[in-house]
N, C-alpha and C positions, 0 to 999 in steps of 0.2 A: 561604418557610416553609409548611408545610402541617400539618394536625392529624388526628390519628387519631380524635378525638371532637370534630368541629367544631360540633355542635349545642350543646355546653356554652358555646360562645363567646357565645351569646344571653345569658348571665348577665352580660356585661360591664357593663350598666347598674348592676349593683349596687355598683359603685366609688363611685356617687354616695351610698351609704348613710351615710357620715359626714357629708356636708354635710347630708343630710335630718335626721338626728339633732340636729345643732347647731341648726338653724333650729327644731325643735320645741322643744328645750331653752330656746332664747332666749325663747320665748313662753309658758313654763310659769309664770313668777312674775310678779306685778304690782309695778310699780316704785312705791315711796314715798319721797318726799323727807325726807331727816332731816338736820338741820342739824349735828348732833355728828360726822357722818362728812363734813363739806365738805373737812376738812383732808386726809382720806384720798383723796378723788377728786383733789384738786390734787396730791398726791404720786405717785399713780398715772399722772397725765397725763405726768409726767417720764420715766416708763419705758414708755409706751405703745407707742412704735415697736418696740422690742425685743420686748415681749411679744406684739405682733401677729405679728411675724415667726415667733417660736417656735411661736406658736399654728397659724399657717399651715403650718409644717413638720410639726406633730404631724398636722394634717388630712391632708397629702400623704402622709405615711408610712402612715396608715391605709388611705388609697385604694390605694397602692401594694401593700399587703399582701393586700388582696382582689383586686386584678388578678392578682398572682402566684399566688395559690391558683387562681383560675379558669383561667389558662394552663396551670398544672401538671397539673390534673385533665383537661384536653382533649387532653393528650399531643402537645405539638407536635413537628415533626420539621424539622430543618435540617442543614446540612453545610457543605462547602467551597465549594459552589455554591448559596447560601442560597435564591435565589429560583427556581432552575431546576425545581423540583418543586411549585411553588405552582399553585394553580388546582384546578378540579374534577377529580374523578377521570375518566381517559379511558375511553370504551367499549372502545377497542382500543388495545393497545401493540404496535407492530410493531418488531422488532429486525432490523437490517441488519447481519449479521456478516461482517467481512472475514477469511476464513480463509487468506489468501495466506501464503506461507513467510516473508515479512518480520515478520508478525505474531507469529512464534514467537520474536523477539527478547526477551531477559530484561532485567529492571531491574538497577541496580547493587546488589550485595550480596543479590539475590533470585534464587530459582529460578523465579519466577512470570512467564510470558510475558505480553505485550501482550494477547493473545487471552483468556488465563486471568483478567487482571485485569479486563478490560471485562466478561466474563460474571460474574464474582464480584460486582462492584458493581452491575450491574444486577439480579441476583438478590436481593441484599441490599436494594436500593432497594425493589423491587416487593413483597418479603416483609414488610419492617419497615413500609411504609406501609398495608399490609393492604388494597391496592386491589384491588377486584372487577373486574378488566379482562380482556378476552380477550387471550391472548399469541399472536403469530403471528412464526414465524421465517423470514426470508430470508437464506439464506447463499451465499457466492460460488462454491460449486462445483455448485449446483444451481439450476434456474429454477423450481422448485416451492416454494410456501409450505407451511410446517408449523405446524399449531395445536398448542400446547403446554399440557398440562394445568396445571402449576404452574411457578413461576419457580425451585423448587428442582431441576427437571429440567434447566436450562440447562447446567450443568457436567457432566452425565451422558451427554447424547445423542452418539451417533457423529456426528451432523450438525453438532455444535459443537466437534468435535475438531480436531486439527492437520491440515494438508495441506500439499503442496508446490506448489500452484497458484499463478496469478496471479488477480487479481480484476478484475471489470469492473463498477465502481461504476455508471456510467450506466445499464447494462443492469439492474442490480439495482433502481435507483430507478424505472426504466420499469415494472418488474414490480410494484413497490410501488404506484405510482399507478394501475395499472390494477386492482390488487386492491381499492384503496380506493374507487375509482368503482364497480366491478362489485358489491362486497358492501356498500356503503352502510355504512361502518364507523362512522359518527358522528363523535363527538369523538375524535381519533386523535393518539397521540403516536408518533413515529417516531425511534428511536434507531439512529444509524449508528456502529458501532464500526470504526475503521480507523486506518491510520497515515499516510494522505494521500499515499501514493506517486504521483508524477505518471503512471507507467506504468498504475497502476490507475484512476485518476480521469480522466484526459485531459480536463482542463478547457477546452481549446479546441476540442473535438470539437462536431459539430453537433447531438447529441442532447439538450443540456442545454436548448435553448430549449422543446423539447416538455415536459420535466420541469418547468421554471420555470412555464409556463402551466398545467399541471395541478395543480401544488401551490399556485400563487397563487390559482386559481379555487376551491379547497376551503377553506370556513370551517372552523375548529374543528380544523385539522390543524397541529400544531407539530412542527418537527424539531430533534433534538438531535444534534450531532457530538460523540461521546466520542472525542477526538483523541489519538493516541499517536505524534507525529511525532518525537520524539527518536531520534536514532540513536547508538549506542554509537561512541565514537571508534576503538576499538581492534578493531572486528570484522572478521574476514577471512572472504572467501568462495573458493571454489575451483570451476573449471569445466575440464572436458576436452572437446577437439574434434579431428576430424580422426583418429579412431582407425582404424587399418587394419593389417592383417597383410602382411607381405611376406617374400620369400626373399631371402637374401643369401648371399655366398660362405661366410660362417661358419656358415649355417643359417637358421633363421626367427627373425624379431624382430617386436615389436610397436611401432608408431610412433604418437605422440600429441602433441598440443599442450596444455600445462598452463598455466593462467592463474590467478595469485591477485591477488585485488582487496581493497584495505583501505579502510574507510570514511573515514579521514583519512590524508594523506600522512605517511609516516616521513621525518624530516630526516636520520636516521642509518642506516647499513646494518644491518639485522637478519638473522639466519639462521632460516628458518623450516623446522621439521622436517615434511616431508610423507611421509606413510605411503602406500604403493601395496601394495594387495591384489590379487594375481593369481591366479585360480583356488584362492584359499585360502591361498596363500603370502604372506608379508608382507616387504616390503623398506622401507627408509627413504631419502629423497632430501632432502638439505638445499639450500635455495633462498635465496640472498641477495636481499633485497628492500630497495629505497629507493623513496620516493614512494608512490603508491597503487595501482600496478599493476605486475607482472612476468609476462612470458610466457616459458615454457620451450618453444620451438618444436622439434618434431622429437625429443622425448625418445624414446629407444629402450630397449626390455626385451627381452633374449633370451628366446625360448621354444622349446619342443621341436618339432622339425620335424612331428611327428605330432599337435601340438595344432592343429587346424584351425579350431576355435571355443572360446569361452570367455567368461569374465566378469572383472570387477574393479572396485575402488573405489580412489579418491583421497581421503585423509582429513588433515584439519588437527586441530591441537589444539584442545580445547574453548575456546569463547569465548562472547560474548554471545548469539549466535544459533546453536543447534545445527542449524538447518535448512539452513544454507549450507556446513557443514564437511565434507560427504561428497558426492562425485560418482561415480555409478555408470557403467560403460560395458560394452559388449559388443563382440566382434570375431568375425569369421568369415572365410573365404576371401573375398578382394574379388570384387566383382561387376564385370561389363564396364563399362569407362568410356566410355559412350555420350554424345555431345553431338549435339543438334539444332539446326540452324540455320534461322531463319526470316527469309527475306530473298528480294527479287525482283532484288537489285543482284548480278550476276555477279561483279564485282570484289571486293566485300565478302564474298561467299559463299566464293570460292576462297581469299581470304587467310585468313579464319576457319578454314576446313577444314584448310589446312596446319597452323596452329597448334594445333588441337585434336586432329589425328590423330597426331601425333608426340609420344608420351608421354615422361615422365620416368623411369617405371619399367618396365624390360624385362619384369618377371614379370607385368605387367598386360596386358589386351587393350583397345584403343582403337578406336573406331569413330564415324564421323560420318555424319549423314544431313542432307541440306538440304531444307527444305519451302518451297514458294511461300506468300505471304501468303493467297492465297484457300483453300489447302488446310491452313491452321494449325490447324483444329479436329480434323483427323485425324492429327496427329503421334503417335509412339509414347509416350504419356504413362508407362506402366509401365516402360519399358525405359531411359529417358532420366535421366541424373544432372544435365544441365546444358542450359539452353536459351540460346542466344545470339539475342536478338530485335531485328532491324533492320527494323523496320516500324511502322506507327502502333500506339499503345498498344491492348491488346485491350479489348473491350466485351462487355457481356451475357453470354451463355453462354460464349463464349471466355475473357472475364475470369475468370468462376468456374472455368474448367478451370485456368487458370493459377494461381489462388489456392490450388486443391486441390493442385496440383503443388507448390507452395512449402510449404504446410503438412503435406505429408508428408515434408519434411526436404530437399528438393532445392533448385537454385539457378537463378536466372534473372538474365541481364545483358542490360539494355536499351541499345541504341545508338539516337541520334536518327534519325528518319526524314527523308526529303528535304522533306517538307512536313508539319510538325507541326500538330497540332490542338488543340482545347480538351480532349480526352480525358484523363482522369486514371485512374491505377492506384495503388491503396494510397495515395490522397492525394498523388500526385506527378503532374505533367504538364509537358509540353514548352512552353518559350517560343518566341522568335523566334531564328533563326540570326544570329550576330554574326560579321562578317568582320574579321580582324585580319591583312590580308595585308602591311601596310606596316609593322606593329609587332607582331610575334609575342608570345604570352605564354608564360611559362614557369610550371611548378608551383613555388609557394612554400612550401607547407606540405603534409606528408602524415603519415598515421599510420604510425609504425614500430613499435609495440608490438604491434598485432593487425591482423587483417583481410587482405586480399588484397595489401596493398603493405607488409606487415611485413618486418622484417630477416630475413636468411638465417639458417640454423641456425648460423652462425659468428658471428652478430652483425653482419655486414656490411649496410649500407643498400642498397636497391635503386637504380638510378640514376634515380629518379623526377625529380629536379631538373634532369635533362637533357632533359625532354620539352618540346618547343614545339609550340604550338598556334596555327594561323592562322585556323581557324574552328571555332566551337563553338556548341551550342545551350543557351540558358538553361534554368534548371529552376525550377519553382514547386513548393515542398515546404514541409513542416512536421515537426518532430520526427523529422528524418532524421540520420544520422551523416555528416559529411564526412570521407571517407578520403583525398581530395586535393584542393586548392583553389589558384586563382590568388590573387592579392592581393585584399583587402577580401571575403573569403569566397565568392568566385565558385566553385561547385563543378566539379572535374573528374570526380570519382568519389564517389558517395554511397551508403550503404547504408540501405535501409529495413528497420526491425525486422520480424521475423516470429517467431512462436513456435517454428517447427521449423527451417524452412528460411531463405533469405536471398535478398533482391532487391537488385540493383545497378543504378544508372544511370551510364552514362558520357556525358559531355556532348559529347564528340568522336568522330570516326571515325578508325580506324587505316589511313587511306589519305593518300597523299602530298599531296593537295590540302587536308587538314584538319589533319594532324599528323605528327610523325616517329615515331609510335608503332611503325611498321612497321621503320623504319631503327633506331630504338632497340628491337629486338625482345625484349630481355629482360624488360621491365616487362610488355609484353602477354602473353608467353609464360607467365610465372609467374603472372600475375594470372587467366588463364583456366584453367590447370591447377589452381591452388588452389581456385577456385570448382568445378571438376569433380571434384576429390578429395572435397570437402565434400559435394556433391550425391550422388555415388556412394556415399558411406557410409550413406546412408538405404535403398539396395537391398541384396539379398542376404539372408543368413540372419542377420544382426544388425542389429536396429532399435533405433534410439535414439528416445524419445518424451518430450515434455513432459508433466507432469502435468496431467490434466484432459483430454487429447486421446484417451485411451484408455478407453472406457467401463467402468465397474465389473463389468458383466455379463461382458464379454469376458475382462477381467483375472482374474476369479474362477476361470476354468477353467484358468489357467497354473499351472506348478509353480515354487515358489521355488528360487532357487539359492544363497542364503545365509541365515545364521540371522536377519539383521535383516529381510529380506523375509518369512520365515516367520510373523513376528510380527504382520504387518498383517492387520486385519480383512478378510474376503473382500469385503464391501461397500464397502470404502474403497480398495481396491488402485490403481484407476485414478487417484486423486488423490494417492496418497503415493509417495515413491521407493521403488524396488525393482528386483530382478534376477530374471527369470523365464524359462522356456522353455515352449514350447507343444507340441501334439501333433505338429506337423510339424518339431520340433527347431530351431526359429527362436528365437534367444535374444533377450530384450527387456530394455532398461534405461529405466527411468522417472526423470526427474529435474525439479527446478524449472525453469520457463522462464527464459530468459536476462534477461528484463526485471526479475526479481526480485532481480537483482545491481546494479542501478542506484538508488542511494538518493536520487533527486532528489524533494524534498517540494513540495507545491503551495503557493504562498505565499498570503497573505491577500488580495492582490488578485485573483489568479487564482480563488480560492475565491468571493470576493464576486461575480465576474463569472458563474462558473457557476451560482450560486444567487440571482442578482439577482431580488429581488421576493419571495423565499421567506422566510417567517417561521422563521428558524433561530438557534440558539444554540450557539456553539463552546465546548467544554468541554476544556481542556487537562489531559491527565493523563500519568502515567509508569507503566511497567510496574513491578508490585511496591508501588506507592504504597499506604500504609495509610489515606489519607484517604478517608472514605465519601462517596458522593453524598449521602446523608441519613442522620441517626440521631436518636433521641429525645433531646430537651434539657429534659424536664420538671424534672429536678434543678435545672438552672439557675434556673428560676422559682420553685422551692421555696426556694433559697437566697436569692432576691431577697425573698421574702415573710418569711422568718425574719430577715433583715437589716432589713427595714423595721420589723417589730416590736419588735426591739431598740432601734432608733434611736428609734421613738416612746416607749418606755418611759424612755430616758435623757432626752429632751426633756421629759418629764412631771415629773421629779424636782424641778426648781426651783419649779413651781407648788405642790406639796405643802409645801414649807418655808416659803412666804410666809404661809400661814393663821396658824400660831402667832405669827409676827412681828406681823402685823395686830392680833391679838387682844391681844398684850402692850401694843402702842402704845395700845390703847383702855383698857386698865385704868389705864395709868399717868396717862392725861390725866384719867380720871374721879376 
């Protein structure tokens, strides 16, 4: 609890006033013994216990009435989190705002999102408490702090509006701690507004140790986590991948993979109406869904032969989160399907060249280039859609080049080198080679719903279960997706998440001494060409971007292709979804990152580990909740005062009736 007029609390000693008056009144008259009243004193002793109790209650009610009056005029503040706003007014209040797409989820029976709810409650808290504190905003789409003039501006700023980006909470807190240290902010309250998505927090990352040390060492810094971790059970999201144009015997057509994901699995089959808007024309596709995910691989849409490029949207019916109901896509004539092989092994290079050069689509041009390990830095980065890497993992400048290649939307598949070392790439490293010559391993589990090993267009599974491995290299990894595994979660193929492109690690080699991937060539062939198609889609005149990876300055010069994109502010285009074209007639689609479709919440144990030693308070809230962080409760104390005075009056009534009774008894005896 806090008070808007705390100086008035110095008047609290006045509650002792009734006791002081009692003591003064007790010594005001001189006591004279009178024999005629002896019998009255004896009668009074018989009711002395009850009289004393009543008198004490009267005294207590008078004291309570004074205390209630003092508390009422000091204007106390309280709320659902009574003690969280206690303490002296901070010199600086820092607001850390998660603007990720998942924060657009709305509460049940409400149109207010998690982001809007958090901003409204913080604004009310600061305004109602009348705190003379400097407000500083750190939001997830920018690294620059913004000083805010008043709390009333929080809901009006473009910097606090919705976005389709992901959030990097560790990076934001690093910036906050640096700001606190650099600017000597004094007593500081840090409010983090977030939905605790694991992809945004990365609680096992190495940056938390630095954050812990800096926040622990700062006296007078308190951290409040305004948490909106609840996820609507019925929320649906849509994602489109592998969009490309191809020529067929009947004409031209557009091919795409459509993935629907539900926050909680469906036990019965439901039909989901999916609207597809292609160059302004709308069609409806009905998708049957059971469980938590359904993938419509290779969905085709006929297009005019002269339509060489264009745009479209895939839309779901409205639900709890409008930010994941639409996915934008663009297409153009396909770019050359170029694969680069990095290897010094002639056998591996020759085998991979044969697979990559023989394409699945006769209308596309396929090419392969092999580069030695020592010349890897000079490979044609701008032309390649896929890199097959059979060499030690890249380091230093070369690692940065590969990361940029992936972040541009293209694909890399790593195969284990002959002599693995401790080098890691994207937090994955090779372990030791394990020989299974006497007892070969077979793949026990693999993902059939999505990824490189998903089912064919007809729904038939790939013969992944027929793969036999005699030698494989162990993998050290965290937060990766296993696409295929032996028993006991030993990975055969895993995917490392990236904002745009994809990175895969295959733990065995497609040579006869290690596996039968060559003999069972279907799996290897489809795996490589699916990776190539995904990577090549990032080339050419149609570009897919994740929100936040295109600068607002660049996107401001683009021309919108649909009415939804035209409504976006120029200063916010790079962080919100949209469809655009530039001066070179390249079409661009901006969508939320893939990580925003994964609703995994950081648990209390992981949060406590990440913030170990930090003075923080976790406040659980829900989108659209009407409960305030703090509100004035002076009326409550005023009611307490009135109630105390009424009780005091009732307790005094018997005392006034006893006076005539005593007087009557005295007259009778006389």
